[in-house]
Structure formats: structure tokens, C-alpha cells
C-alpha positions in Angstrom: 19.3 -8.8 -13.3 16.9 -9.8 -10.9 18.1 -10.0 -7.0 16.2 -10.8 -4.2 16.8 -9.9 -0.2 14.5 -10.6 2.5 11.8 -7.5 3.6 13.4 -7.6 6.9 17.0 -6.5 5.3 15.5 -3.5 3.6 14.6 -1.8 6.9 11.7 -0.6 5.4 8.8 -2.8 6.5 6.8 -2.8 10.0 7.4 -5.7 12.4 4.2 -7.3 11.6 4.9 -7.8 8.0 8.3 -9.2 8.8 6.9 -11.5 11.5 4.1 -12.7 9.5 6.5 -13.5 6.5 8.7 -15.5 9.0 5.4 -17.1 10.4 5.8 -15.9 14.1 3.4 -18.2 16.2 1.8 -14.6 17.5 0.2 -14.0 14.6 -1.2 -17.3 13.9 -4.7 -16.5 15.3 -5.4 -13.5 13.1 -5.2 -15.2 9.6 -6.8 -18.2 8.3 -4.3 -20.4 6.3 -0.8 -18.8 5.5 -0.3 -18.3 1.7 1.3 -21.2 0.6 0.7 -23.4 -3.2 -0.3 -26.4 -1.0 -2.9 -24.2 1.2 -4.8 -23.1 -2.1 -6.3 -26.8 -2.4 -8.3 -26.4 1.0 -8.9 -22.7 0.0 -10.5 -23.6 -3.3 -13.2 -26.6 -1.4 -14.0 -24.1 1.3 -14.7 -21.3 -1.3 -16.3 -24.0 -3.5 -18.9 -25.1 -0.6 -19.9 -21.3 0.1 -20.1 -19.7 -3.1 -23.4 -19.5 -4.8 -24.5 -20.0 -8.4 -26.6 -17.2 -7.9 -23.6 -15.1 -6.8 -21.6 -16.4 -10.0 -24.4 -15.2 -12.2 -24.8 -11.7 -10.4 -21.3 -11.1 -10.8 -20.9 -12.2 -14.4 -23.9 -10.4 -15.4 -22.4 -7.1 -14.0 -19.1 -7.6 -15.8 -21.0 -7.9 -18.8 -22.7 -4.6 -18.3 -19.6 -2.8 -17.1 -17.6 -3.8 -20.3 -20.5 -3.2 -22.4 -18.5 -0.6 -24.4 -16.0 -3.3 -25.0 -13.1 -5.1 -23.3 -9.9 -6.7 -24.6 -10.1 -10.2 -25.9 -8.7 -11.6 -22.8 -10.5 -9.9 -20.5 -13.6 -11.1 -22.2 -12.2 -14.5 -22.1 -11.7 -14.1 -18.3 -15.3 -12.8 -17.9 -16.6 -15.9 -19.4 -14.6 -18.3 -17.7 -15.8 -16.6 -14.3 -19.3 -18.1 -15.3 -17.9 -21.9 -15.1 -18.0 -22.9 -11.2 -14.5 -24.6 -11.5 -12.9 -20.6 -11.8 -12.0 -18.6 -8.6 -10.2 -15.3 -8.7 -6.9 -13.9 -7.0 -7.8 -10.3 -6.2 -6.1 -7.0 -5.3 -7.3 -3.6 -4.8 -6.5 0.2 -4.7 -8.0 3.6 -4.9 -8.2 5.2 -8.2 -4.9 7.0 -8.3 -4.7 9.4 -10.7 -2.3 8.1 -13.6 -1.5 4.8 -11.3 -0.4 7.0 -8.6 2.8 5.5 -7.0 4.6 2.4 -8.6 3.3 -0.1 -6.1 -0.4 0.2 -7.8 1.2 -1.5 -10.7 3.0 -3.9 -8.3 -0.2 -5.2 -6.9 -1.8 -5.7 -10.1 1.5 -8.1 -11.6 1.5 -9.8 -8.4 -2.3 -10.9 -8.9 -1.5 -11.6 -12.3 1.5 -13.4 -11.7 0.0 -15.9 -8.7 -2.9 -16.5 -11.2 -0.7 -18.2 -13.6 1.2 -20.0 -11.1 -2.0 -21.4 -9.6 -3.3 -22.7 -12.9 0.2 -24.2 -13.4 -0.2 -25.8 -9.9 -4.0 -26.8 -10.2 -4.7 -27.2 -13.9 -8.1 -28.5 -13.3 -9.4 -25.0 -12.1 -9.2 -21.6 -13.9 -7.9 -18.7 -12.0 -8.6 -14.8 -12.7 -7.0 -12.2 -11.3 -9.0 -9.0 -10.4 -8.5 -5.6 -9.8 -10.9 -4.0 -7.3 -11.5 -0.4 -7.9 -12.2 1.4 -4.5 -14.4 3.8 -6.3 -16.5 4.4 -3.4 -13.8 5.9 -1.4 -14.2 9.5 -0.9 -10.5 10.7 0.1 -10.1 12.9 -2.8 -6.8 14.3 -1.7 -5.0 11.0 -1.4 -5.5 9.9 -5.2 -5.7 13.4 -7.2 -1.7 13.6 -7.9 1.1 11.7 -8.8 5.0 12.4 -9.2 6.9 12.2 -12.3 10.4 13.0 -12.5 10.5 15.1 -9.4 7.3 17.3 -10.6 3.9 16.6 -8.7 0.8 16.7 -11.2 -2.3 17.6 -9.3 -6.0 17.6 -10.4 -8.1 20.2 -8.5 -11.6 19.2 -8.9 -14.9 20.6 -7.6 -17.7 18.3 -5.9 -15.7 15.9 -4.3 -16.5 14.4 -0.7 -18.7 11.6 -2.4 -17.6 8.3 -4.4 -14.5 9.5 -6.3 -15.5 7.1 -8.8 -18.2 9.0 -10.3 -16.4 12.2 -10.2 -16.7 13.6 -13.9 -13.4 14.7 -15.3 -13.7 18.5 -15.8 -10.7 20.2 -15.6 -8.3 17.2 -15.8 -7.5 18.0 -19.3 -6.3 21.5 -18.8 -4.8 20.7 -15.3 -3.0 17.6 -15.9 -3.1 16.2 -19.6 -2.1 19.6 -21.2 1.1 19.5 -18.7 2.7 16.3 -19.5 5.6 15.6 -21.6 4.6 14.7 -25.4 6.3 11.3 -24.8 3.8 10.2 -22.7 2.0 6.8 -24.0 -1.0 7.7 -25.8 -3.0 5.0 -23.5 -2.2 7.3 -20.6 -4.0 10.4 -22.4 -6.9 8.5 -24.0 -8.1 7.0 -20.9 -9.0 9.9 -19.4 -10.0 12.2 -22.7 -12.7 9.7 -23.6 -14.0 8.4 -19.9 -17.2 10.3 -18.3 -16.0 9.7 -15.0 -12.9 8.8 -12.9 -13.7 5.0 -12.5 -14.4 4.6 -16.2 -10.9 6.2 -16.9 -9.1 4.1 -14.3 -10.5 1.0 -15.6 -9.6 2.2 -19.3 -5.9 2.8 -18.2 -5.8 -0.8 -16.5 -7.0 -2.2 -19.4 -4.6 -0.7 -21.6 -1.6 -1.8 -19.2 -2.6 -5.0 -18.2 -6.0 -6.3 -20.4 -3.5 -8.5 -22.5 -2.7 -10.5 -19.3 -7.1 -11.1 -18.8 -7.1 -8.9 -15.5 -10.7 -8.0 -14.9 -11.2 -4.5 -13.2 -14.4 -4.4 -11.1 -16.0 -1.4 -9.9 -18.6 -2.5 -7.3 -20.5 0.4 -7.2 -23.6 -1.1 -8.8 -27.1 -1.6 -7.6 -27.3 -4.9 -8.9 -24.2 -6.0 -7.0 -25.2 -3.9 -4.1 -28.0 -6.8 -3.6 -25.5 -9.1 -2.3 -25.1 -6.7 0.7 -28.8 -7.1 2.0 -28.2 -9.6 4.9 -24.7 -7.9 5.6 -26.8 -4.7 6.1 -29.1 -6.5 8.4 -26.8 -7.9 10.6 -24.8 -4.5 10.7 -27.7 -2.2 11.2 -29.7 -4.7 13.5 -26.7 -5.7 15.5 -23.6 -3.6 14.9 -22.1 -6.8 14.4 -18.6 -6.1 12.9 -17.5 -3.4 15.6 -17.7 -5.7 18.2 -15.8 -8.6 16.2 -13.2 -5.8 15.8 -12.9 -4.5 19.3 -12.2 -8.1 20.5 -9.8 -8.8 17.8 -8.0 -5.6 18.3 -7.2 -6.4 22.2 -5.7 -9.4 21.1 -3.8 -7.8 18.8 -2.7 -4.9 21.3 -1.8 -7.7 23.6 0.4 -9.6 21.2 2.5 -6.6 20.6 1.1 -5.3 17.4 -1.0 -2.0 17.1 -4.7 -2.0 15.2 -4.2 -0.3 11.9 -7.8 0.9 11.4 -10.5 2.4 13.4 -13.8 0.4 13.8 -16.9 2.4 14.5 -20.4 1.1 16.1 -22.2 1.0 12.5 -19.1 0.1 9.7 -21.3 1.8 7.0 -21.8 4.9 5.0 -24.5 6.3 3.4 -24.7 7.5 -0.3 -26.9 10.9 -0.2 -28.8 12.6 -2.9 -26.4 15.6 -3.0 -23.8 12.9 -4.0 -21.9 12.8 -0.6 -21.1 9.7 1.6 -21.7 10.2 5.0 -21.1 7.9 8.3 -24.1 6.3 10.0 -24.1 7.2 13.7 -26.3 5.4 15.9 -27.8 7.3 18.8 -29.3 5.5 21.8 -32.6 7.5 22.7 -34.4 5.0 24.6 -34.6 1.1 25.5 -37.1 0.0 22.8 -35.8 2.7 20.1 -32.3 3.2 18.5 -32.2 6.1 16.2 -29.3 6.5 13.7 -28.2 9.9 12.1 -26.8 10.3 8.6 -23.6 12.6 9.4 -23.6 16.3 8.2 -27.2 15.9 7.4 -30.9 16.3 9.1 -32.0 13.0 8.7 -32.5 10.4 11.2 -34.0 7.0 11.1 -35.2 4.3 13.5 -33.7 1.3 13.2 -36.8 -0.4 11.6 -36.8 2.6 9.1 -33.1 1.8 8.1 -33.6 -1.8 7.8 -36.5 -1.3 5.6 -34.3 1.2 3.3 -31.3 -1.1 3.2 -33.6 -4.1 1.9 -35.5 -1.7 -0.5 -32.3 0.2 -1.8 -29.1 -1.4 -0.5 -27.3 0.6 -3.5 -27.5 3.7 -1.3 -25.6 2.1 1.5 -21.4 2.0 1.3 -19.2 -0.3 3.4 -16.5 1.4 5.1 -12.7 -0.1 5.7 -14.1 -2.8 8.0 -16.7 -4.2 5.7 -15.4 -3.7 2.4 -13.3 -6.5 2.4 -16.5 -8.7 3.3 -18.5 -7.1 0.2 -15.4 -8.3 -1.9 -15.5 -11.8 -0.8 -19.3 -12.0 -1.0 -19.1 -11.0 -4.8 -16.0 -12.9 -6.0 -15.1 -16.6 -6.0 -12.1 -15.4 -4.4 -9.1 -17.1 -2.8 -6.6 -14.8 -1.6 -6.4 -10.7 -1.5 -2.9 -9.2 -2.3 -2.2 -5.9 -0.5 0.6 -3.7 1.2 1.8 -3.8 4.6 -0.7 -2.0 5.8 -3.6 -3.5 4.4 -2.2 -6.9 5.7 -2.4 -5.2 9.0 -6.0 -4.1 8.7 -7.0 -7.6 7.0 -5.8 -9.4 10.6 -8.2 -7.3 12.6 -11.0 -8.6 10.1 -11.1 -12.6 10.7 -13.7 -12.4 13.3 -15.9 -10.0 11.5 -15.9 -12.7 8.4 -16.8 -15.3 10.9 -19.4 -13.3 12.1 -21.1 -12.9 8.7 -20.1 -16.6 7.6 -17.8 -15.7 5.0 -14.5 -17.5 4.2 -11.4 -15.8 5.0 -9.3 -15.6 2.0 -5.4 -16.2 2.0 -3.7 -12.7 2.8 -0.8 -12.4 0.7 1.7 -9.2 1.0 2.3 -7.8 -2.6 5.7 -8.0 -4.5 7.8 -5.1 -3.6 10.7 -4.0 -5.9 13.6 -1.6 -6.4 14.2 -0.7 -10.1 17.9 0.2 -10.7 18.4 1.7 -14.2 21.3 1.4 -16.5 22.3 4.9 -15.8 22.0 4.7 -12.0 23.5 1.3 -11.7 26.9 2.6 -13.4 26.7 5.7 -10.8 26.6 2.8 -8.2 29.5 1.1 -9.4 31.8 4.2 -10.2 31.1 5.0 -6.4 32.4 1.5 -5.4 28.9 0.5 -4.3 26.3 -2.3 -5.3 22.5 -2.8 -5.2 22.4 -4.1 -1.9 24.1 -0.8 -0.6 20.9 1.1 -2.0 19.3 0.2 1.3 21.9 1.5 3.9 21.7 5.0 5.3 23.6 8.0 3.7 26.0 8.4 6.4 27.3 4.9 6.1 27.6 5.1 2.1 29.5 8.2 2.6 32.0 6.5 5.4 32.2 3.6 2.5 32.7 5.9 -0.5 35.2 8.0 1.5 37.3 4.9 2.4 37.2 4.1 -1.2 38.3 7.4 -2.5 41.2 7.4 0.2 39.7 9.9 2.7 41.5 10.2 5.8 39.0 9.4 8.8 39.4 12.0 11.4 39.1 11.1 15.1 40.7 13.0 17.9 39.1 10.3 20.4 42.8 9.6 21.8 43.3 13.3 22.2 40.3 13.6 24.0 41.0 10.6 26.6 44.4 12.2 26.8 42.8 15.7 27.8 40.5 14.2 30.3 43.0 12.4 32.2 45.2 15.7 32.2 42.5 17.4 33.6 41.6 14.8 36.2 45.3 15.0 37.4 44.7 18.8 37.7 41.4 18.3 39.6 43.5 15.9 42.2 45.8 18.8 42.6 43.2 21.2 43.3 41.5 19.1 45.6 44.3 18.9 47.8 45.5 22.7 47.5 42.1 24.5 47.4 38.8 22.4 46.8 36.8 25.6 46.0 38.9 25.4 42.5 37.6 21.8 41.7 34.6 23.5 40.0 36.6 25.7 38.0 38.9 23.1 36.9 36.0 21.1 35.9 34.4 24.2 33.8 38.0 24.4 31.9 38.2 21.0 31.2 34.4 21.1 29.6 35.6 24.2 27.4 38.7 22.2 26.4 36.9 19.0 25.5 34.3 21.2 23.2 37.0 22.8 21.7 38.7 19.8 20.8 35.5 18.2 19.2 34.9 21.7 17.3 38.3 21.0 15.6 37.3 17.5 15.1 33.9 18.6 13.1 36.4 21.3 11.2 39.1 18.5 10.4 36.6 16.2 9.1 34.9 18.9 7.0 38.7 19.9 5.4 38.9 16.0 4.7 35.2 15.7 3.2 35.9 18.8 1.0 38.7 17.1 -1.1 35.9 14.8 -2.2 32.8 17.2 -2.2 31.8 16.0 -6.2 31.3 12.6 -5.3 29.4 12.9 -2.0 27.3 15.4 -3.7 26.7 12.4 -6.6 26.2 9.8 -3.8 23.7 12.2 -2.1 21.8 12.8 -5.7 21.8 9.0 -6.5 20.4 7.9 -2.9 17.5 10.3 -3.2 16.8 9.3 -6.4 16.5 5.4 -5.7 15.0 6.1 -2.3 13.0 9.4 -2.6 12.7 11.4 0.7 14.6 8.1 2.2 11.7 6.0 1.6 11.2 3.2 -1.0 10.7 4.2 -4.7 7.7 2.6 -5.1 5.8 4.6 -2.5 6.9 7.7 -4.7 7.7 7.4 -8.1 4.9 6.9 -11.2 5.4 4.0 -13.3 6.2 6.5 -16.3 9.2 7.3 -14.8 10.6 3.8 -15.8 8.0 3.0 -18.7 9.0 6.4 -21.0 12.7 4.6 -21.1 11.8 1.0 -21.0 8.6 0.1 -22.6 8.9 -3.5 -21.5 9.0 -2.8 -17.8 5.4 -4.5 -16.7 6.7 -7.8 -18.7 9.8 -7.7 -16.8 8.1 -7.5 -13.7 5.9 -10.5 -14.4 8.9 -12.6 -15.5 10.6 -11.3 -12.2 7.9 -11.4 -9.6 7.6 -14.9 -7.7 4.4 -13.8 -5.2 4.7 -17.0 -2.7 8.4 -16.4 -2.4 7.4 -13.4 0.0 11.1 -11.5 -1.0 12.0 -8.1 -2.1 12.8 -7.8 -5.6 15.7 -5.8 -7.0 15.7 -5.2 -11.0 18.8 -3.7 -12.5 19.3 -3.2 -16.2 22.4 -4.5 -17.6 
């Protein structure tokens, strides 16, 4: 069964995201077009006018080289479609999370595939290719080196981290992770890591195994031939620190509108990829009116602006955009119409509209990914046994305990009436004390406070006695709530796709049927 509810009703999403979905006027200045089927037509025309044949040829050549070791037939067909000037992309991106990490990794990609299919149905004269942009240049290894499966965390401790994670060799992964997995894990998950030379290749192979049949193209933009597209951007950023000024102006407007900026902008929003394999920030250092020196953090290297510009023109592959400029790099490379991301990503894209304008790059449609709650047949049965339905999953545990208690016939203990009577009695005593000996008023008040506390303690003990009669049901409720909402948060932010795939191999196909990306509603899938 597929059910939906509003993102706001889940209580799990930011005000910015729910305001965006509601199209609140205060957010309108921070995006270009709202993601509707009708607005895609204008986005197509704008991208068509600015995306050059040279950019398309560069992209297709790089993809052919990337997939030289072979690609699923549908992926190969998608790459060939991209050589045609009437083909556009729908893109999502994510870090190289081990074994795909939390479920929302999967939900992002399914959203991109489904939207591409829907756009083809609405605009048959064009073709649409879903793209997964691998964040291969990200260097935060601690965010991606683990995943949770059936309550156990599997982690990989690698050496030589601090540089682009996509380049990491897979030393130690077999012993630390693959050998510890349950035997029923599908072979594709093991083979992707066992046969790859680095994390980028392993992630691409796994994503191809899961989604290749749908024509999803996976892109690793950490390639010298693709970095050539960065040269004009590098010139502007190094020469004029363009992006920071644009972000700061937008941040001021966002804050004035009541929203908190998501990402931090720097004077130069670039990293440098060092000879030792590290990814280090570029930090400007004003040393005089006619000279600006730029240091490479954690190194002894320092360049004048002219030296850095010459290096950027000659070796753009040595530069890496940070979170502010990575989206611009993406849109330079791809004939892209829409970017699909989580709530935090939507928030930081809203900081970038003026950055895109400064570099003369069209701002894409920004679409929140589909979010979902999966309820297995076993967990659905437990909900029903407790007298609960799928909507109750999102309610706080204390509320659910009261509801379950009422269903089980638990007496609700409240001594509020007695507390009021006690307070009234002591008030009368206080009046007597005031008449006869005012010095005793404080004594009466202290006794009143002690008596009220004693009665409150009795109320707690009586409530506990009432709960004890149904301890088993409450324990089952607490365990079920934690399984469906781990740690009090959404399932998709913790559980790995294997926790579902092992019992339901058709899960991804079911997601593809259930998701409606442009509906902008939360999806609940419950096994019948």
C-alpha cells in the first residue's frame, strides 16, 4: 500500500523546506523557477540557449572514457543520447557513502529516474537522462566510511585520508567490512568493492548494479578533461573572489527573511589538490595594494594572484570547487534542468542563485527528493496489534503510550482535583494564620508545598502501577517506534537499503512505482 502525507505533518523537516513546498512568497527571490511540469519547458529553452556543442562533446567523451571498462546496455544508450542536442539531464548528487549509506541515497536516485521518465512522457520530442553526480572530490572520510545494518554499524578505517575520497584505494575494506557481512548480502554489493581499484570505481559499479537497467549515468567529475570547463570560473574566482560577495549578499537577505544560511562561504571557494594527495583550502593574504598572495593551507606554498591564474589556466585539474562552487561546476558540465536534493541541499542551493548569475550559468529547478517510510508486513502487523495505524508512526512516544493504554483499558491516573482541593484547604489555613499570627504564614506555605509534592509523588507511583499492568505492550511499542524511527529520527536517515532488500528484493522497483517527485509529498510504503 502506498500512502502520502505532507512533509509538514511528519514533523521531521525544516521550516525552509515546508515553506518552499508551500510556495511561501518570502522564498521566491532565492530560486529561479518552482519545479512544476509546466516550468520545465522554459528551463529547456534556457539551457538549450547556453549549453554549447563543445560542452556536450566534452561530457560524452569523458563518460565514454569513464565507462571504458563496460557499462550496462541502458547506461550506454543514455550516454549516446547525451550526444544529441535535444537530450537533457535530471541530476542528483551524493557522497560516496559506503554500501550507499542511509536510505536517502537510494531515494535521491529513484527520484531522478522517475522524474526523467515523467518528463519524457510530457515532452516526447526531447530525451531526459538521470544522472548521479558522485562527490568524488569530497574529503570528509568520516562522514562516509560506515553504514548501519540491523542495528550494527559497519565501518572502514582507511589510511591516507584527507584528500579526495574517490581516489582512495580499498585497502583493508575486505577484512574490516566485506568479511563481516551477513552471507545473504547480494553478490553485487561485495563484487563492486572487491573488483574496484578505488572508492569512486566501487561506488559507480554498485550504483550501476542497482540502477543501470534504468539508464542512470554515474559521473565522476574528478577528471582532467572535464576540469577544462572550470578555467573561466577559476579566472573569475581567483581574480575577483566573485562567489563570496554573491553569497554574502544572499545570506543577508535570507536572514532578513527569517531563514538561517546552511553553508559557510569563504573569500575563495576553491581547494587545491596537492602533490601529496591532500585537498587544501586556498586562503588569500593581502600583502600590499598591488599584490594579493594566496596561501595553500597546511603547506608552505604561496602564490601571487598572477601565478595562481597561470596555474589555473595550465592545470585546472589541480583545483577543486568547494560546496559553493561545486553546483556551478555541475551545471557547466551537464545539459541539466533540475537538481534533486535533500532538505539541507535545497537550503544551500538557495544561497547560490546570485553565484550562478555572477558566472552567467542558468540556475536549475531545485527539487526536494522523495522521502519515504517503509513499513514491513511484520511491523505493520505489530502496529495493528497495538491499535495503531501508519500515521501514528510520526507521533511522539508518550502520545502513543496514552493511546495504547486507552485501547488496553488502562486507567488514567490524575490527582489534579485533589491537588486543587488541597491548595484550597491550605489557602483557608493561611487566612487563619494571617488573622491570628502572621509569622506563621510562611510555615503554612511551606507545609502546603510539601503536601503538594507528596501528592504529586503519589500520582507518579499510582501511574506507574497502572502502567505495570501493560508493561509488555509498552515495551513492544517502544521497540517498534525505535525500529521505525531510529533514535527518534526518520528511518531514511539511518537504515541502509540492505535492511529492506534482503527481505524484499523488489524494493527499488516498488519505490519507482510509488514515487511522484513533483507531488512534493512524503510517501509511506506498507507491505500488505
